N, C-alpha and C positions, 0 to 999 in steps of 0.2 A: 735636886739633880744639878750638875753643873753644866756651865754648856762650852764647847768645843773650844772656845776662844781664852780661856783663862784655866787649862788644866796647866800645872806643873809637870807630872810625870805620864806620859800616855801610857807607859810599859803599866800603869796599876788599872787599868781601864779593862775589864773583860769584855769580851765580844759582843756581846748581846748590849751590855751598855752603852759601846760605841755606834752600835747598829741603832740603838733611842736616840744618842744625840744626834746621830748623823738626821736621824727622822725626822727629829724636834727644829733643825739649821736649815734655813731657806738657802736656795742653790744660791743667792747673792751672797748670803755668809759665808756659806762653805767655799766660796773662791776665794773671798776676801782671806778668809784663814789659810787655805791651798796656797795662796800668793805671798803668806809673810813669813815671820821667823819660826811657826811650828811646823811648817810644811815638809821639810825633811824628818822631823823626828817623826810625825804622824806617817809618813811613806815609809818607812825605816821600820817602826813598828809591826805593820800592816804586813811587813814581808819577813820580818825575824818569825811574827805568830803563824807562818802561814804551814811550815810542820807540824804544827799543831794542831790545825783544822784539817790536816792532811786525812783523804779517806782510802786508805790502801786496798778495801775490801773493794772498791768500786776501781781503781786503778787496773787491775790485773794486770796484763803485760806491757800495759804502757810504758815508753820509753821517749823521754823529748824535754827537750831544752827548748824554754821559753822567755820570751822578754818581754817584759813588759814596759812600756813606754811611755810614761805617764808626762804632757803637754804642760807648759807654761811654767819652767824654771825660771830662774832669775838667770839662768845659764844657758837656758837650755832645756830641753825635755832630758827627766831623769831615768832613766834606763836600771832595772834590777833583772835579775835571773832568776829561775826556778827551773828547778831540773827535778823530773820523776823518772826514778828507773826499781827494778827490784822490789816494788811493793814501798818505798822511799821517797819520801821529798825533802829537797835542799833547798836551802836562797841562799844567793848571794847579792849584797847590796852594790853590787858593780858588776858586768856582765866580764864572764871569763870566756866564753865561747862566741867564734866572730860570727858564724849563721848559724842563729837558733832553727829548730824545728818550726816555730811560731814565732814571731811578733805581732804583738798586740798592742797596738795605738791608742791612747785615750786620754779625754782631757782629766785632768785631778778632782772636778768635781762628780764627772760619770762613775770615775774610779771609785771614789770611796763610797759612792752609793750602791755599784755593784756589789765590791766586797763585803759590805754590811747588807746586803738582801734588801735594799732598799729602791732597786733599780731591776728592768726586765733586759739583761745581758742582750737577748736574741731580738728584741724591739730597738736596741740602742743599735746596734749591729745594722738591722733593716733601714735604720734615719739617718745612718753613717755616722754617729756617734762615738763607735768604735771600729776598727778597720785591724782586720786580720790575715797573714798572710796565706794562714793555712786552714780553710775553714772548719774539715771535717775535723781538724783537731780543738780549733777555737770551739766546737761546739762541744765539745766533751770536758774542757776545762772546767766549768763550772760544776761538774759530778763529781770531781774529785776532791773537793772540799767542802767540810760541812760549814753553809752559810749562816751564819746566827741570823736571830730572826727577830726583830724591833719589838 
C-alpha cells in the first residue's frame, strides 16, 4: 500500500483506503504532509467527495451551511463550505455564504483523522482540538456522512 506522502492522484484513492493510510501514518508525518504541497489536493479531494458520503436518510429536514476552517495553511486557514438542504449535500472549495449556521475550526491532522474515522470528534471537541459555533448542529454533522472504517 502506498503512503500519503508519495501519491500522485488522491482522487484515485477510495475513502476506505484513505482511512487506512491515515491510520498507518503518524501524527508527525500527517502534519508534515498537510503543511506541504499535497495539502490543497488532499483537502480539496475530501470536500469534493463529501456529497458521495452524504446520508440523506439521516439528514431529515436539516438545512445548514457549514464552514470548515482548517488551520495551518501557508497563507492562513483554508475554509471550505458544505451546504445541506432538501436531502442533498453540496460543497464549495471557497465559502459563498458570509455567516454560516456552523463554523468548525480544526487543525489539519485532526481533520483528516476525523473524516477518515480515525478519531472521535466528541473527544476532540472536549479537549479543545475542535471548536464549533453551533453545538447542537456540530453534534449532528458526523451522523450526516458515512465515515469510512480503516
